[in-house]
N, C-alpha and C positions, 0 to 999 in steps of 0.2 A: 212643687206646685206653688205658683205665685199667689199671693193673697194681699188684700188691702188691710192696713192696720186697724185695730180697734180704735174707736174715737176716744183717745185719751188727751186730745187737745183741750185747752181751757181758755178762759178769757185772756184777751191780749192778742198781740200780733202773732199769727200762726207761724210755726217753724217750717221753712221750706225744705223740700227733699234735695238739699244741696249740702255741701260741706261747710261746717262752721268751725270755729276755734274756741278752745277754752281760754277765756280772757282773764289774765292775771294782772294784778295791780302794777307790777313793774313794766308792763307793756302799755299801760293806759296812755301815757304821753305820746308814744309812737303811733298808737292806734288812732288817736284824735288827729295828730299831725298828718297822718296818711289818708284822712278822709274816711275813717272807719272801714278799712279795706277787707271786709268779710261780710258774707250775706247774712250771717247770724252768729251769735256768741252764746257761750254757756259760762256761768259763774258758779262757784261753790256757795250755797245758800248761807252757810254759817259765817262767811266773811262779811255779810251785809245785814246781819240781824242787829241793827243799831237804829236808834231813833233819828239820826241825822249825821252830819259831818261830811267831809270831802269825799270819802270812799263811796258812800251812798249817793252823793250828788253826781259822781262820775257815772255810776250805774244808771241813774235816772236819765242822765244825758244820753247814754248809749241807747236805752230802750225807747227814746223818742224817735230814733232813726233806724234801729235795727231790732229784729226779733230777738228775744232773750229767753234762754232756758235756764232753769235753776236746778242744780245737782247737789243733793245733800249728802253729808258724810257722817252725821252725828245722831241720826234718829234711832239707830239700834233696833231695827225691826225684829230681830231674832232674840231679843232679850226676854228672859223669863219673868222679870220683875215688873213688867208693864212699862208703858212709854212715859217719858218726861213731859208732863202737860205744859210746863213753862216753855220747854223747847218747841212744842207744837204751837203754842200761842205766838212765839216769836216767828216761826215759819209763816203762820197765817198772816201776821201783820206785814211781813215782807212781801208775800205773794199778793196781798190785797193792794199793796203800794206799787209794786213793779209790774204786776199782771204778766207773768211769764207765759210763753206759749206751751211749755211742757215743764213738768217737775218730776224729779227722779230721786231714787234712793237705792241703797245697796242691800243685797240679801246677805246680811251679816249681823253680828252683835258687837257692842263695844262698851256696854255699861253693866256693872255688877254692884249691887248694894249702894247705888247712887254714885259710884266712882266711875268716871270716864277713863277708858283705856285708849292710848294713842295708837289704835290699830282697828282694822276691820276684820273681826275674827270669824272663823268659819263655823257653820252649823253642821251637826249630824242630821242627815235627811231621814227623819223618822215620821211616823204618823203623829206623834206627840208634838214635834217641832213644827210640822206643817200646820197643825191646828193652832198652835201658839202664834206663829207668824201670821197666819190668816187673820186672827183676832186683832193683832197689832196693826196690820194694814188697814183693816176696816176702821179701827179707832183713828188712825192717822188720816185716812181719807175724809172721814166725817169731820175731824177737827180742822183740817186745812181747807175743806170745801172743794177739793179737787181730786181727780184720779192721779195715781202714781204710776210711773214706770219703774220696775224693779230690775236692778242690774245684777247679772250673774257675776259671781266673785272670781278672783284668781285663787287657785287652790294649791296648797303646799303639803297637806297631810290628808289622809283618809281616816274615816272613823269605822271601827268594827261594828258600831250600832246602826250604820246607814242601811235603810230599807228601801229607799226611793232614789232613782237617778236624779241628777240635778235638773235636766230638761223637764222631767215629769213633775218635779217639785214646783218649778216655776209655772208650768202649765196649770197645775192644780190651784196654785195661788190665783192665777188669772181667772180661772173658771169660777172660783168661789167669791172673789172680791171685785171683779171687774177691772183690776189693775192690768197694765200692759207690761211688756218686757223691754228693757233697755239691753240690747244684745251687744256686749263688749266682745268684739271679735279677737282682740289681743288677749283678753282674759281666757277665752276658750283655748287659744293656742298655748298660753302659759300653763294652764291647768293640764292640757293634754300632754305636754312635755314632762311635767312634774309627776303626773299620775299615771301616765302610760296608756291613754285611750286615744281613739281616732277622732280628731276634731271635726272631720267632715261628717261622721255619723252623729256627732253632737248637734251640728247645724241641722241635719236632716230631722232630728227629733223635736225641733222647735216649731210650734205652729206659726206659720207666716202671719196669720191675721192678728196675733198677739204682739208682734214686734212693732214698736213705735219709734225706735231710734237705734242708731249704732254708735259705738265708741271705737276709736282706733288710737293706739299709743305705742310707744316703744317699751322695751324691757331690757333687763340686764341678765347676763349669764354668769353665775357665780359657782366656783368650785368649792365644795364642802367635803374635804377628805378626797376620796376617790370618786365621789358622786358630783354631778353637776345639777344645780337648781336654777330655774328661771324665775327671776323676780320682776314683778309688775311695778316698775319704779317710775314710769312716765318721764323718762329722762333722756330719750333719744328718738331718732326717726323710726317710723314704722318699718319693720324688716320685710324682706321679700316674701317670706313664708306667710306672714300675716296678710300682705296684699293679695297673695294667691287665695288664701282662705276667704278674704273679703269678696273677691271676684266670684267665688263659688256661692257665698252667702247671698250676694245680689242676684245671681242667676236663679237660686232656689226660692228666695223670699221676696226679692224686689227692692227697688230704691226706697230709702227712708232718710230722714235727716241724719247726717253723719258728722260726728264731732272728732276733731283732732285734739287729744289731751296731751299736755306737756306741763309737768308740775315741778320737776327737779332739774337742776343744771339748765336753767332756762336759757335758750338761745335768743338771738335777735328775732324780732317779730316776723321778719321776712321768711325765716325758716319754717315757722308754723304755717304761714300763708302758702309756701311752696308745697308742704304736705297736704294742705287743703286742696290745692290745685290737683294733686295726684288723685285724691279721693273724688273730686268732681269729675275727673276723666274716667274713673272707674264707674261712677254713677251714670255718666253719659253712655258708656259702652253697654251698660245693663239696659238702659232705656232703648237703645237701638235694637238689642236682642229681643226685648219685649215686643217692640213694634214689628219686627220680622216674624216672630212667633204668632202674633195676633193676625198678621196679614196672611200667614200660611193656613 
């Protein structure tokens, strides 16, 4: 059943329901030379938490002409030790300056005893971790003065302690905090391959009205002994199975702002733009189906 997303937009230019690209610094020159050839862009928040300099100047130049979304990787919403208030202050300063249309973070943890780990680590989905993450999201949203979209992770292990399914965990976070869901379709596929569940049933369990954005990316297949693991490395084109899952997601949930992520083995900018074009074609097909359904 299609549903409109919860209002998680914030001050600044709104993000359209089209395909944008993750804009990385090595592509900035080509992006400007090409006349900013994307309807919107997303950047990693932590790369711009600085008082000034050329990198921030580039971002401010982009946001004068294009909607910008900020995606964080360091807030550690699942940490048991409480959030880093200096980090929150840095995010608030950046968001007040750039005024992104959407801000998002991961359902993960990466900090222990004040030490940052270079990874987005998984949570055991329990009532205790739900309560802890809920409190952290409330703290974060109050500190930054904006609602968050929370991204489903890519999973590689399961926990014996798990009591709640991931879609239910995300749903409960949204109901208790007012946050939305950033639905990473590639992450759903990666986790389904690694953990052995049906990705289509996962999509069915996500409330359409909570979804504010989609992510699409490539992944790698790695042999570990006799087993194969799928790694969410953002280093290749979106595979056909993920495009098919995206079509299904659009049919069930509806169009949303859709981001092409590419963070490793960066190709030429035109490759990202070609992927965005494919996403826009999928979004257009979904809109046509919606119109036919409404007319019927």
